[in-house]
C-alpha positions, 0 to 999 in steps of 0.5 A: 876305735871310737865308739859312735853315739848310736852304737851299743854302749860299751858297758853292756847295758844294751842301750845306745851309748848316747843314752847310757854312758856318754855323759859320764865319759864326756865329764871325765874327758872334760875333767882330764882336759881341765887338769892338763890345762891347769898344769900347763898354766902352772908350768908357764907361770913358773917359767915366767917367774923364773925368767923375771927372777933372772932378769932382776938379778942381771939389772941389780937394783933397777926399781923403775917400773916398765913402761906400758905398751900403749900410752893412755888416750888423751880424750875418751873415745866416744862410740859412734851414734847412728841417727835414725835419718841415716838408717835404711827403713824397709816397710812390709808391702801391704797385703 
């Protein structure tokens, strides 16, 4: 059962949960989630490294770098500029 923010605190202090232990519990939960995310990232990196090692063993000596997914644009892309003449001007009605 989840404790509500306005319920009495589970530590027995007599205060509302949000005024007493809520911040500590949230910090502990955030640290737990961060540790789980770091573990998942490390496992994914290890799996990726293992896959890269197995690919390297199959090609044996193919030192050519892989092609980029997208070629570089031939000319830089300019952002569109909006001229003041094309902007809609709204004026406040005089009172």
